[in-house]
C-alpha positions in Angstrom: -8.8 -2.1 15.4 -5.5 -0.7 17.1 -3.3 1.9 14.9 -0.4 -0.4 15.6 -2.0 -3.2 14.5 -3.6 -1.6 11.0 0.8 -1.7 10.1 1.4 -5.3 9.7 -2.7 -6.3 8.9 -2.3 -3.3 6.0 0.7 -5.2 4.9 -0.9 -8.9 4.7 -4.1 -7.6 2.7 -1.8 -6.5 0.7 0.2 -8.8 0.3 -3.2 -11.1 0.4 -5.3 -8.9 -2.5 -8.8 -9.2 -1.0 -9.3 -5.9 -1.8 -12.9 -6.2 0.5 -10.9 -6.5 3.8 -8.6 -3.4 2.2 -12.3 -0.8 1.8 -12.5 -2.2 5.6 -9.3 -0.4 6.3 -9.4 2.8 4.4 -11.5 5.7 4.5 -14.6 6.8 2.3 -12.4 9.2 1.6 -9.1 8.4 1.6 -6.2 10.1 0.1 -3.2 7.6 -1.8 -0.1 10.0 -3.1 1.7 6.8 -5.5 4.6 7.5 -7.9 3.4 8.4 -11.7 0.6 9.4 -11.0 -2.4 11.8 -9.9 -3.4 11.2 -6.4 -6.0 9.2 -5.9 -8.8 10.2 -4.0 -11.8 8.3 -2.4 -11.7 5.0 -1.4 -13.1 3.4 -4.6 -10.4 4.9 -7.4 -7.9 3.3 -4.7 -9.0 0.4 -4.4 -9.8 -0.1 -8.3 -5.8 1.2 -8.5 -4.5 -1.8 -6.9 -7.2 -3.8 -9.2 -5.0 -2.3 -11.5 -1.9 -2.6 -10.3 -2.4 -6.1 -8.4 -3.0 -7.3 -12.5 0.3 -5.6 -13.6 2.2 -7.8 -10.7 0.2 -11.1 -10.5 2.7 -12.0 -7.8 4.0 -9.4 -4.8 5.2 -10.1 -1.7 5.6 -6.5 1.1 7.9 -7.9 4.4 7.8 -5.0 6.5 11.8 -4.4 7.3 10.7 -1.5 10.3 8.2 0.8 11.2 8.0 4.3 12.8 4.9 5.4 14.6 4.5 8.7 16.1 0.2 9.2 17.5 -1.9 8.6 13.8 1.3 8.8 11.2 4.0 6.0 10.0 6.4 5.9 8.0 7.1 1.9 6.8 10.4 0.8 5.1 9.3 -2.0 2.6 11.2 -4.5 0.2 9.3 -6.6 -2.3 10.0 -9.3 -4.7 7.5 -10.4 -7.2 7.1 -11.1 -11.4 4.9 -8.8 -13.3 2.2 -9.9 -16.3 5.2 -10.3 -18.5 6.6 -13.2 -15.9 9.5 -10.9 -15.4 11.0 -10.5 -12.1 10.9 -7.3 -10.1 12.2 -6.5 -6.2 12.3 -2.4 -4.7 12.4 -1.6 -1.7 10.2 2.2 -0.1 8.9 4.0 2.8 4.9 4.4 2.8 3.8 6.5 4.6 -0.2 5.9 6.9 -2.6 8.9 8.9 -4.7 6.4 11.1 -8.4 8.1 11.5 -10.6 6.1 13.6 -9.3 2.8 13.4 -8.6 3.3 9.2 -6.3 4.5 6.3 -7.1 7.7 5.6 -3.5 8.9 4.1 -1.3 6.2 2.1 1.9 8.0 0.2 4.5 5.7 -0.9 8.6 6.2 -2.5 9.7 3.7 -3.4 14.1 3.5 -5.0 12.7 2.0 -8.9 9.8 4.0 -10.6 11.5 2.6 -13.8 8.5 -0.3 -14.3 5.9 1.6 -13.2 
């Protein structure tokens, strides 16, 4: 998969909550930096965290607003909306920084406006 295809694929897989496909996108030693959490190092820890996030937000959909890509790095401006497990509406806006290596993601760092719910 070419680097330019990874970004839309990553968000499509995230929106579909497909952890098996997500596993295929990540390097074994990928790093994920998410607000108000300790760094998540390794594909298995990232997938476990995403499983928990999906339970907390059973409906959450991301829309890519724009992508800035330079070499093996991309900054993705996104908006999202959905509901948490208590059926409370949720929406947010942020940027995800991705680094690719050998057509897989090896670095993810999220920055978003509303961190109150986490």
